[in-house]
C-alpha positions as CSV (number, residue, x, y, z in Angstrom):
1,X,-3.5,-21.8,33.8
2,X,-0.1,-21.2,32.3
3,X,0.8,-22.9,29.0
4,X,3.4,-25.6,28.8
5,X,6.2,-25.5,26.3
6,X,7.0,-28.9,24.9
7,X,10.7,-29.0,23.7
8,X,12.5,-31.6,21.6
9,X,16.2,-31.6,20.5
10,X,15.3,-33.7,17.4
11,X,17.5,-36.8,18.2
12,X,20.1,-34.6,19.8
13,X,20.8,-32.5,16.7
14,X,20.3,-29.2,18.5
15,X,21.0,-27.7,21.9
16,X,18.0,-26.5,23.8
17,X,18.3,-24.9,27.3
18,X,14.9,-25.7,28.8
19,X,15.6,-23.8,32.0
20,X,16.7,-20.7,30.2
21,X,13.7,-20.8,27.9
22,X,11.3,-21.3,30.9
23,X,12.8,-18.3,32.7
24,X,12.8,-16.1,29.6
25,X,9.3,-16.9,28.4
26,X,7.5,-17.6,31.7
27,X,6.2,-20.9,30.3
28,X,6.4,-24.3,32.0
29,X,9.0,-26.5,30.4
30,X,9.2,-30.1,31.5
31,X,12.7,-30.6,30.2
32,X,13.9,-31.3,26.7
33,X,12.8,-34.5,25.0
34,X,14.5,-36.3,22.1
35,X,11.9,-37.8,19.8
36,X,8.5,-36.5,20.6
37,X,7.2,-37.5,17.1
38,X,8.2,-41.2,17.4
39,X,9.4,-43.1,20.4
40,X,8.1,-40.4,22.9
41,X,4.8,-39.8,21.2
42,X,3.0,-40.8,24.3
43,X,4.4,-37.7,26.1
44,X,3.1,-35.5,23.3
45,X,-0.3,-37.3,23.4
46,X,-0.7,-36.6,27.2
47,X,0.3,-33.0,26.7
48,X,-2.1,-32.4,23.8
49,X,-4.9,-34.1,25.7
50,X,-4.3,-31.9,28.7
51,X,-4.4,-28.8,26.5
52,X,-2.7,-25.4,26.8
53,X,0.5,-26.8,25.3
54,X,2.9,-25.3,22.8
55,X,5.0,-27.7,20.8
56,X,8.3,-26.4,19.6
57,X,8.3,-28.3,16.4
58,X,6.9,-27.3,13.0
59,X,8.1,-30.1,10.8
60,X,5.9,-32.8,12.5
61,X,3.0,-30.5,13.2
62,X,0.7,-32.5,11.0
63,X,1.4,-35.6,13.1
64,X,0.5,-33.8,16.4
65,X,-2.5,-32.2,14.7
66,X,-3.8,-35.7,13.8
67,X,-3.3,-36.7,17.5
68,X,-5.4,-33.8,18.6
69,X,-8.1,-34.7,16.1
70,X,-8.3,-38.2,17.3
71,X,-8.5,-37.0,20.9
72,X,-11.3,-34.5,19.9
73,X,-9.4,-31.5,21.2
74,X,-8.1,-28.3,19.6
75,X,-4.7,-28.6,17.8
76,X,-1.9,-27.0,19.9
77,X,0.2,-24.1,18.8
78,X,3.4,-25.0,16.8
79,X,6.6,-22.9,16.8
80,X,9.7,-23.7,14.9
81,X,12.9,-23.1,16.9
82,X,14.9,-25.8,15.2
83,X,15.5,-24.6,11.7
84,X,15.5,-20.9,12.7
85,X,17.7,-21.2,15.8
86,X,18.7,-24.7,17.0
87,X,20.4,-26.0,13.8
88,X,23.4,-23.6,13.6
89,X,27.2,-23.7,13.6
90,X,27.3,-20.7,16.0
91,X,28.7,-21.6,19.3
92,X,27.0,-18.8,21.1
93,X,23.9,-19.7,23.1
94,X,20.7,-19.6,21.1
95,X,18.4,-19.4,24.2
96,X,17.7,-15.7,23.8
97,X,16.8,-16.2,20.1
98,X,14.6,-19.1,20.9
99,X,12.8,-17.1,23.6
100,X,12.2,-14.3,21.1
101,X,10.8,-16.8,18.5
102,X,8.5,-18.3,21.1
103,X,7.3,-14.9,22.2
104,X,6.6,-14.0,18.6
105,X,4.8,-17.2,17.9
106,X,2.5,-16.7,20.9
107,X,1.1,-13.4,19.7
108,X,-2.6,-13.8,18.7
109,X,-3.1,-14.0,14.9
110,X,-5.3,-11.1,13.8
111,X,-8.5,-11.7,11.9
112,X,-8.7,-10.8,8.2
113,X,-11.4,-9.6,5.9
114,X,-12.4,-11.5,2.8
115,X,-15.2,-11.9,0.3
116,X,-16.6,-14.9,-1.6
117,X,-16.0,-15.2,-5.3
118,X,-18.1,-17.6,-7.3
119,X,-16.8,-19.2,-10.5
120,X,-19.0,-21.4,-12.6
121,X,-16.0,-22.4,-14.8
122,X,-17.0,-20.7,-18.0
123,X,-13.7,-20.8,-19.9
124,X,-12.5,-18.7,-22.8
125,X,-9.5,-20.3,-24.7
126,X,-7.5,-18.1,-27.1
127,X,-4.7,-19.3,-29.3
128,X,-3.8,-21.0,-32.6
129,X,-6.4,-23.5,-33.9
130,X,-4.4,-26.6,-33.3
131,X,-3.5,-26.1,-29.7
132,X,-6.7,-24.2,-28.7
133,X,-9.0,-26.8,-30.1
134,X,-7.1,-29.7,-28.7
135,X,-7.1,-28.0,-25.2
136,X,-10.8,-27.4,-25.5
137,X,-11.4,-31.1,-26.2
138,X,-9.5,-31.9,-23.0
139,X,-11.4,-29.4,-20.8
140,X,-14.9,-29.8,-22.3
141,X,-15.8,-32.6,-20.0
142,X,-15.0,-30.5,-16.9
143,X,-15.8,-26.9,-18.0
144,X,-18.1,-25.0,-20.4
145,X,-15.6,-23.9,-23.0
146,X,-15.5,-21.3,-25.8
147,X,-12.6,-21.1,-28.2
148,X,-11.7,-17.8,-29.8
149,X,-9.7,-18.1,-33.1
150,X,-8.3,-15.4,-35.3
151,X,-10.4,-14.1,-38.2
152,X,-10.0,-16.3,-41.3
153,X,-9.5,-19.5,-39.3
154,X,-11.5,-22.5,-40.4
155,X,-14.2,-23.7,-38.1
156,X,-14.8,-27.4,-37.7
157,X,-18.4,-28.1,-36.7
158,X,-18.7,-29.5,-33.2
159,X,-21.4,-29.7,-30.6
160,X,-19.0,-30.2,-27.7
161,X,-18.0,-26.5,-27.4
162,X,-18.4,-23.1,-29.1
163,X,-15.9,-21.8,-31.6
164,X,-16.0,-18.1,-32.6
165,X,-13.7,-15.8,-34.7
166,X,-12.4,-12.4,-33.8
167,X,-9.7,-10.3,-32.3
168,X,-9.6,-9.9,-28.6
169,X,-9.5,-6.1,-28.2
170,X,-9.8,-5.7,-24.5
171,X,-10.0,-7.8,-21.3
172,X,-10.7,-6.8,-17.8
173,X,-11.7,-8.3,-14.4
174,X,-10.7,-11.3,-12.5
175,X,-11.8,-14.9,-11.8
176,X,-15.6,-15.1,-12.0
177,X,-15.9,-11.6,-13.4
178,X,-13.9,-11.3,-16.6
179,X,-15.3,-9.1,-19.4
180,X,-13.9,-9.3,-22.9
181,X,-14.4,-7.0,-25.9
182,X,-14.0,-8.6,-29.4
183,X,-13.6,-6.9,-32.7
184,X,-14.5,-8.6,-36.1
185,X,-16.6,-11.0,-34.1
186,X,-18.2,-13.9,-36.1
187,X,-20.2,-16.9,-35.1
188,X,-20.9,-20.0,-37.2
189,X,-24.4,-20.5,-38.6
190,X,-26.2,-23.6,-37.7
191,X,-27.3,-25.9,-40.5
192,X,-26.4,-26.2,-44.2
193,X,-24.0,-28.4,-46.1
194,X,-20.2,-28.1,-46.1
195,X,-18.2,-25.6,-44.1
196,X,-20.5,-23.7,-41.8
197,X,-21.3,-20.1,-42.8
198,X,-20.4,-17.2,-40.6
199,X,-22.2,-14.1,-39.4
200,X,-21.2,-10.7,-40.6
201,X,-18.1,-9.3,-38.7
202,X,-19.1,-7.1,-35.8
203,X,-16.8,-4.8,-33.7
204,X,-17.2,-4.2,-30.0
205,X,-18.9,-7.5,-29.1
206,X,-19.0,-8.0,-25.3
207,X,-19.0,-11.2,-23.3
208,X,-18.3,-12.5,-19.9
209,X,-16.4,-15.5,-18.6
210,X,-15.0,-16.9,-15.4
211,X,-11.6,-18.1,-16.7
212,X,-9.3,-17.1,-19.5
213,X,-6.8,-19.6,-20.9
214,X,-4.2,-17.8,-23.0
215,X,-2.3,-20.1,-25.3
216,X,-1.2,-17.4,-27.8
217,X,2.4,-17.3,-26.6
218,X,2.4,-13.5,-27.0
219,X,2.2,-10.6,-24.7
220,X,0.0,-11.2,-21.6
221,X,-3.5,-9.5,-21.5
222,X,-2.8,-8.1,-18.0
223,X,0.1,-6.6,-16.1
224,X,1.7,-9.0,-13.6
225,X,-0.3,-11.9,-15.3
226,X,0.8,-14.4,-12.6
227,X,-1.1,-12.4,-10.0
228,X,-4.4,-12.2,-11.9
229,X,-6.7,-14.8,-10.5
230,X,-8.4,-16.8,-13.2
231,X,-6.0,-15.8,-16.0
232,X,-3.8,-18.7,-17.0
233,X,-1.2,-18.6,-19.7
234,X,1.4,-21.1,-21.0
235,X,3.8,-21.4,-23.9
236,X,1.9,-23.3,-26.5
237,X,5.1,-25.1,-27.6
238,X,5.6,-26.6,-24.1
239,X,3.3,-29.6,-23.6
240,X,4.0,-29.8,-19.8
241,X,3.2,-26.1,-19.4
242,X,-0.1,-26.5,-21.3
243,X,-1.0,-29.6,-19.3
244,X,-0.3,-27.7,-16.1
245,X,-2.6,-24.8,-16.9
246,X,-5.3,-27.1,-18.2
247,X,-5.3,-28.9,-14.8
248,X,-5.2,-25.5,-13.0
249,X,-8.3,-24.3,-15.0
250,X,-10.2,-27.5,-14.2
251,X,-9.9,-26.7,-10.5
252,X,-11.3,-23.1,-10.8
253,X,-14.9,-24.0,-10.2
254,X,-16.8,-23.2,-7.0
255,X,-16.7,-20.5,-4.3
256,X,-13.4,-19.1,-3.4
257,X,-12.3,-16.8,-0.6
258,X,-10.7,-13.6,-1.8
259,X,-8.7,-11.7,0.9
260,X,-9.2,-8.0,1.1
261,X,-5.6,-7.0,1.4
262,X,-5.8,-3.2,1.8
263,X,-8.2,-0.6,3.2
264,X,-8.7,2.8,1.5
265,X,-9.7,6.0,3.2
266,X,-10.4,8.5,0.3
267,X,-10.6,11.6,2.5
268,X,-6.9,11.2,3.4
269,X,-5.7,10.7,-0.1
270,X,-3.6,13.4,-1.6
271,X,-3.8,12.3,-5.2
272,X,-5.2,15.5,-6.7
273,X,-7.0,18.7,-5.8
274,X,-9.0,21.0,-8.2
275,X,-7.7,18.9,-11.2
276,X,-4.1,19.6,-10.2
277,X,-2.0,16.5,-9.9
278,X,-0.3,15.6,-6.7
279,X,0.7,12.3,-5.2
280,X,0.7,9.2,-7.5
281,X,3.1,7.0,-5.5
282,X,0.7,4.0,-5.3
283,X,-0.2,4.3,-9.0
284,X,3.5,4.1,-9.9
285,X,4.2,0.9,-7.9
286,X,1.1,-1.2,-8.3
287,X,2.1,-4.2,-10.4
288,X,-1.4,-5.4,-11.2
289,X,-3.1,-2.2,-12.2
290,X,-5.6,-2.5,-9.4
291,X,-5.3,1.2,-8.6
292,X,-6.7,3.9,-10.8
293,X,-7.3,7.6,-10.5
294,X,-10.8,8.6,-9.4
295,X,-10.8,12.4,-9.2
296,X,-9.2,13.8,-6.1
297,X,-8.4,10.3,-4.8
298,X,-7.5,6.9,-6.1
299,X,-9.7,3.8,-6.3
300,X,-8.5,0.3,-5.5
301,X,-10.2,-2.7,-7.1
302,X,-10.0,-5.4,-4.3
303,X,-10.7,-8.2,-6.8
304,X,-7.6,-7.4,-8.8
305,X,-5.3,-6.5,-5.9
306,X,-2.8,-9.2,-5.3
307,X,-1.7,-8.0,-1.9
308,X,1.9,-7.1,-2.5
309,X,1.6,-4.2,0.0
310,X,3.7,-1.7,-2.0
311,X,0.9,0.9,-2.1
312,X,0.7,1.0,1.7
313,X,4.4,1.4,2.0
314,X,4.7,4.4,-0.3
315,X,1.4,6.1,0.8
316,X,2.5,9.3,2.6
317,X,-0.8,10.1,4.2
318,X,-1.9,6.7,5.4
319,X,-4.9,6.7,3.1
320,X,-4.0,3.2,2.0
321,X,-3.3,0.7,4.8
322,X,-2.3,-2.9,4.6
323,X,-4.6,-5.4,6.3
324,X,-2.9,-8.8,6.2
325,X,-1.6,-8.0,8.7
326,X,-2.0,-4.4,9.8
327,X,1.0,-2.2,10.4
328,X,0.2,-2.2,14.1
329,X,0.6,-6.0,14.2
330,X,4.0,-5.7,12.4
331,X,5.1,-3.1,15.0
332,X,3.9,-5.4,17.8
333,X,5.9,-8.4,16.4
334,X,9.0,-6.3,16.0
335,X,8.8,-5.0,19.5
336,X,8.1,-8.5,20.9
337,X,11.1,-10.1,19.2
338,X,13.4,-7.3,20.3
339,X,12.2,-7.1,23.9
340,X,12.1,-10.8,24.4
341,X,15.6,-11.2,23.0
342,X,17.0,-8.5,25.4
343,X,15.1,-9.9,28.3
344,X,16.8,-13.3,27.8
345,X,20.2,-11.7,27.7
346,X,20.8,-11.2,24.0
347,X,22.5,-8.1,22.6
348,X,22.8,-6.4,19.2
349,X,20.5,-8.7,17.2
350,X,19.9,-8.6,13.4
351,X,16.3,-8.8,12.2
352,X,16.1,-10.9,9.0
353,X,12.8,-10.1,7.3
354,X,11.7,-12.7,4.7
355,X,8.8,-14.3,2.9
356,X,8.0,-17.8,1.7
357,X,11.2,-18.0,-0.4
358,X,13.3,-16.9,2.5
359,X,11.8,-19.5,4.8
360,X,12.8,-22.2,2.4
361,X,16.3,-20.8,2.2
362,X,16.6,-20.7,6.0
363,X,15.3,-24.3,6.2
364,X,17.8,-25.6,3.6
365,X,20.7,-23.7,5.2
366,X,19.8,-25.1,8.6
367,X,19.6,-28.7,7.5
368,X,22.5,-28.8,5.1
369,X,24.6,-25.8,5.9
370,X,25.7,-23.5,8.7
371,X,22.2,-22.2,9.6
372,X,21.7,-18.7,11.0
373,X,23.9,-17.0,13.5
374,X,22.6,-16.9,17.1
375,X,22.0,-13.1,16.8
376,X,20.0,-13.2,13.6
377,X,16.3,-13.3,14.3
378,X,14.1,-14.2,11.3
379,X,10.7,-12.7,10.9
380,X,8.4,-14.0,8.1
381,X,5.8,-11.7,6.7
382,X,3.3,-12.0,3.9
383,X,4.3,-9.0,1.8
384,X,7.9,-8.0,1.6
385,X,7.1,-5.0,-0.6
386,X,5.0,-3.6,2.2
387,X,7.9,-3.5,4.6
388,X,8.6,0.1,4.3
389,X,11.0,2.6,5.8
390,X,8.8,3.0,8.9
391,X,9.0,-0.7,9.7
392,X,12.8,-0.7,9.1
393,X,13.3,2.3,11.4
394,X,10.9,0.8,14.0
395,X,13.0,-2.3,14.2
396,X,16.3,-0.4,14.6
397,X,14.7,1.9,17.2
398,X,13.2,-1.1,19.1
399,X,16.6,-2.5,19.8
400,X,17.8,-4.3,16.6
401,X,21.3,-3.4,15.5
402,X,20.7,-4.2,11.8
403,X,17.8,-5.0,9.5
404,X,18.3,-7.3,6.5
405,X,15.5,-8.0,4.0
406,X,15.8,-11.3,2.2
407,X,14.0,-10.9,-1.1
408,X,13.0,-13.7,-3.5
409,X,12.9,-13.9,-7.3
410,X,9.3,-12.7,-7.5
411,X,9.6,-9.8,-5.0
412,X,8.6,-6.5,-6.4
413,X,11.4,-4.0,-5.8
414,X,9.8,-0.8,-7.2
415,X,8.7,0.2,-3.8
416,X,11.2,-1.6,-1.6
417,X,14.4,-0.1,-3.1
418,X,13.3,3.6,-2.5
419,X,12.0,2.7,0.9
420,X,15.4,1.3,1.8
421,X,17.1,4.4,0.5
422,X,14.9,6.5,2.7
423,X,15.6,4.4,5.7
424,X,19.4,4.5,5.1
425,X,19.2,8.3,4.9
426,X,17.9,8.3,8.4
427,X,19.9,5.4,9.7
428,X,23.0,5.0,7.5
429,X,24.5,1.5,7.0
430,X,22.0,-0.2,9.3
431,X,19.7,-1.8,6.7
432,X,20.1,-3.7,3.5
433,X,18.4,-5.9,0.9
434,X,19.8,-9.4,0.4
435,X,19.3,-10.7,-3.1
436,X,20.8,-14.1,-2.4
437,X,19.5,-17.3,-3.9
438,X,22.0,-19.8,-2.4
439,X,21.4,-21.0,1.2
440,X,25.1,-21.4,1.8
441,X,25.9,-17.9,0.5
442,X,23.2,-16.6,2.8
443,X,24.8,-18.2,5.8
444,X,28.3,-17.0,4.9
445,X,27.0,-13.4,4.5
446,X,25.3,-13.4,7.8
447,X,28.2,-15.0,9.7
448,X,30.7,-12.6,8.1
449,X,28.6,-9.4,8.5
450,X,30.3,-6.6,10.5
451,X,28.8,-6.4,14.0
452,X,26.8,-3.3,14.8
453,X,25.6,-1.9,18.0
454,X,21.9,-1.4,18.9
455,X,20.8,1.9,20.6
456,X,20.8,2.0,24.4
457,X,17.2,3.4,24.8
458,X,14.8,1.4,22.6
459,X,11.4,2.9,21.8
460,X,7.9,1.4,21.9
461,X,6.6,1.6,18.3
462,X,3.0,2.8,18.7
463,X,1.1,4.9,16.3
464,X,0.8,5.5,12.6
465,X,3.7,4.9,10.1
466,X,4.5,8.6,10.1
467,X,4.4,8.9,13.9
468,X,6.6,5.8,14.4
469,X,9.1,6.9,11.7
470,X,9.5,10.3,13.4
471,X,9.8,8.7,16.9
472,X,12.4,6.2,15.6
473,X,14.4,8.9,13.7
474,X,14.7,10.9,16.8
475,X,15.9,7.9,18.8
476,X,18.4,6.9,16.2
477,X,19.7,10.5,15.8
478,X,19.6,12.0,19.3
479,X,22.1,14.8,18.4
480,X,20.7,15.7,15.0
481,X,18.2,18.4,14.3
482,X,17.6,18.0,10.6
483,X,18.3,15.1,8.2
484,X,18.4,15.6,4.4
485,X,16.2,13.0,2.6
486,X,16.2,11.8,-1.0
487,X,13.8,13.2,-3.5
488,X,10.3,11.8,-3.2
489,X,10.5,11.3,0.6
490,X,7.2,11.9,2.3
491,X,8.7,14.3,4.8
492,X,10.1,17.8,4.3
493,X,9.7,21.5,4.1
494,X,8.1,24.0,1.7
495,X,10.3,26.8,0.4
496,X,8.6,30.0,-0.7
497,X,10.1,32.6,-3.0
498,X,8.8,35.7,-1.1
499,X,9.6,38.0,-4.0
500,X,7.4,36.0,-6.3
501,X,4.6,35.0,-3.8
502,X,1.6,37.3,-3.9
503,X,-0.2,35.6,-0.9
504,X,-3.1,34.5,-3.1
505,X,-3.3,31.5,-0.8
506,X,-4.3,29.1,-3.5
507,X,-1.9,26.6,-2.0
508,X,-3.6,26.9,1.4
509,X,-7.1,26.1,0.0
510,X,-5.9,22.9,-1.7
511,X,-3.3,21.5,0.7
512,X,-4.7,18.0,1.5
513,X,-3.0,17.6,4.9
514,X,-3.5,21.2,6.3
515,X,0.3,21.7,6.4
516,X,-0.2,25.1,4.7
517,X,-2.4,27.6,6.5
518,X,-3.3,31.3,6.6
519,X,-4.0,33.9,9.3
520,X,-7.6,35.2,9.1
521,X,-6.5,38.5,10.5
522,X,-3.3,39.2,8.5
523,X,-1.9,38.4,5.1
524,X,0.3,35.4,6.2
525,X,1.3,32.0,4.7
526,X,1.9,29.5,7.5
527,X,3.5,26.1,7.4
528,X,3.7,23.1,9.8
529,X,6.4,20.7,8.7
530,X,5.1,17.6,10.6
531,X,1.9,17.6,8.5
532,X,3.5,18.0,5.1
533,X,3.2,15.0,2.8
534,X,5.5,16.5,0.0
535,X,2.7,15.6,-2.4
536,X,3.4,18.6,-4.6
537,X,-0.1,20.0,-5.1
538,X,1.1,23.3,-3.8
539,X,3.9,23.5,-6.3
540,X,1.5,22.6,-9.1
541,X,-1.3,25.1,-8.1
542,X,0.9,28.1,-7.4
543,X,0.3,30.6,-10.3
544,X,3.6,32.3,-9.6
545,X,5.7,29.1,-9.4
546,X,7.0,30.4,-6.1
547,X,6.9,27.1,-4.1
548,X,9.5,24.4,-4.1
549,X,9.8,21.2,-2.0
550,X,12.7,20.4,0.2
551,X,12.7,16.8,1.5
552,X,14.1,16.6,5.0
553,X,13.4,15.4,8.5
554,X,13.1,18.1,11.1
555,X,13.6,16.2,14.4
556,X,13.0,19.3,16.6
557,X,9.8,20.3,18.2
558,X,9.6,23.2,15.7
559,X,8.2,20.6,13.2
560,X,5.0,20.5,15.3
561,X,4.5,24.3,15.3
562,X,3.4,26.7,12.5
563,X,6.0,29.1,11.1
564,X,5.4,32.0,8.8
565,X,6.8,31.5,5.3
566,X,5.6,34.8,3.9
567,X,3.7,37.8,5.2
568,X,3.1,41.4,4.1
569,X,1.5,44.6,5.3
570,X,-2.3,44.6,4.9
571,X,-3.9,47.5,3.0
572,X,-6.1,49.9,4.8
573,X,-9.4,50.9,3.2
574,X,-9.2,54.6,2.0
575,X,-12.8,55.2,3.3
576,X,-13.1,53.5,6.7
577,X,-9.6,52.3,7.4
578,X,-10.5,48.6,7.6
579,X,-7.6,46.3,6.9
580,X,-8.1,44.0,3.9
581,X,-6.0,42.3,1.2
582,X,-2.3,42.7,0.7
583,X,-0.9,46.2,0.3
584,X,1.6,45.3,-2.5
585,X,-1.1,43.5,-4.4
586,X,-3.6,46.4,-4.2
587,X,-0.9,48.8,-5.3
588,X,0.0,46.6,-8.2
589,X,-3.6,46.3,-9.3
590,X,-3.9,50.1,-9.1
591,X,-0.8,50.5,-11.2
592,X,-2.1,48.2,-13.9
593,X,-5.8,49.2,-14.0
594,X,-6.2,52.8,-12.8
595,X,-6.5,55.0,-15.9
596,X,-5.6,52.1,-18.2
597,X,-8.9,50.1,-18.2
598,X,-12.2,51.4,-19.4
599,X,-13.9,50.4,-16.2
600,X,-11.4,52.4,-14.1
601,X,-10.8,55.3,-16.4
602,X,-12.0,58.0,-13.9
603,X,-10.4,58.5,-10.5
604,X,-13.7,57.7,-8.6
605,X,-13.9,54.3,-10.2
606,X,-10.2,53.5,-9.6
607,X,-10.6,54.6,-6.0
608,X,-13.0,51.7,-5.5
609,X,-10.1,49.3,-5.9
610,X,-8.7,50.7,-2.6
611,X,-11.9,50.2,-0.7
612,X,-13.1,47.3,1.4
613,X,-16.2,45.3,0.4
614,X,-18.7,47.4,2.3
615,X,-17.3,50.8,1.2
616,X,-17.0,49.6,-2.4
617,X,-20.7,48.7,-2.5
618,X,-21.8,52.0,-1.0
619,X,-19.5,54.0,-3.4
620,X,-20.8,52.1,-6.4
621,X,-24.4,52.5,-5.4
622,X,-24.1,56.3,-5.0
623,X,-21.8,56.9,-8.0
624,X,-22.9,58.6,-11.2
625,X,-23.8,56.4,-14.1
626,X,-24.3,53.5,-11.7
627,X,-25.2,50.5,-13.9
628,X,-27.4,49.2,-11.1
629,X,-29.4,52.4,-10.7
630,X,-33.0,52.6,-11.8
631,X,-35.4,55.5,-12.3
632,X,-36.4,57.7,-9.4
633,X,-38.8,55.8,-7.2
634,X,-42.4,57.2,-7.6
635,X,-44.3,58.5,-4.6
636,X,-47.0,56.2,-3.2
637,X,-50.5,56.8,-4.6
638,X,-53.3,57.4,-2.2
639,X,-57.1,57.6,-2.5
640,X,-56.9,61.3,-2.7
641,X,-54.6,61.1,-5.7
642,X,-57.0,58.7,-7.4
643,X,-60.2,60.8,-6.7
644,X,-58.6,64.1,-7.7
645,X,-58.5,62.9,-11.3
646,X,-62.1,61.9,-11.6
647,X,-64.4,64.1,-13.6
648,X,-67.4,63.6,-11.3
649,X,-65.7,65.2,-8.3
């Protein structure tokens, strides 16, 4: 049974073309109502009771959800077309945009992975004695509390909570799993008159807690402290701020669901090979320190990861993939919005990518300002930093004329800015980052933006990030063969100085993606550009420093084939003629060692350098003064030999 789309013009404040929406979406529309949440609530009740209904209203979704709960049926699907489309000063029809938003809203939400985190509420408070002790007295009725004061502070005896002295040397972990290391650690001694005595200072004391309440007012204990679950800090001079974190700490008891934001595939990681450094993109952009080096790959602590998605955007090999949602789902949403908009008659749309902050901006602009233009289609995502060049190019190649990314005050730009630069190198002037905090200014920018034209033959974005980026680049640059890219791009060529290269093939043995290869029959260095990650391990391992990287995008089919970067004539064994090694290398070794080294002082020994493995072994075995030679092998003894020496015979 087809679903029914329940429309409402919100007291006539927006124009909704029910017939056009029904035709574009394939859904049944029973006309457009005026006040479904109040005077026409009976219509909504009947539709919800029937089931298979989509209500085009998000503001009053709680009201319709309550109706569904009273009726004992599942809550319907809610899609906002008012703030994002209907409330606008644009005189152009918003029906294509509404159809795209409805199609996007109907996509099934993917399932996500998560783990349970248990917090018993054990709280460590650090800070000056006055504020730390006062806070402990407030929290002690809710949480088990320990106060850490600086060495030399006076301890007032109390049985309500523990007070210790020391310097917090190190802290690690997250909610329910914090580990702290304390130097000059001292505890009060129980009993005695007057001020309690203290134990002897001890360095390296270890302890665990579930929550850390930092009231020192100094530097945070962790990078990106606002993203570290269970770590709360406030300015000790601000009473409202302290009260806020005290309340927040009191709520951190129980079992919590921790999303697993990313998935790691170590075998694809190009972080290092043979202790030679290579790619460290994810390490450079992770704001929380959740990523650390672990030998030839990196390791991600899922408990510390805050889900910004930057690591997945900059990973050249796909070893790190974002899971909330997956890149496949993002590509599907982009294609759905673009195709539904075109199907409904829309042209040259702009994709406005935003997060929570952007959604609030759009809502305020719609209610109190000009709203969004009819050709600007908003798409809200969880992690703006994870919207990389591949997603930008996919949107442009799917039929959008422009991509604008509306960032918020807390958006990490370390990954986003280079990704935009990479996208602009491939599609100039078609993408931008909007750092706008005023809703009216946002509307003015979008209404005044220079109109651009979308491509005539959109693509279907399927595959990995690298595959979609290459497909999109070819669609956006149909007449180009090679595009120069900025330094650090994950695509490009390897340039070899043939005069310096000795064809030792160290680069081949360590290349993590297999872009560099050899020929088992001839001394050759081969390269396939499509597979190159530009990780740099080849440049770091080359003993002759003969390799340099050239970031570029080869859009021809030659990128999929192996080409020879360097080759030389093989050397023929002087004994059997078998080809082995590189002629120039063997000649260079002869020049340096023959007659100049004690092991190759005589011509016979030096000649072994020019032999293949088998001939070299034979020559060494039969040579004079062979170090592996033994005495002449004795003849086998028989009974006759034994008896001939006996006296009684």
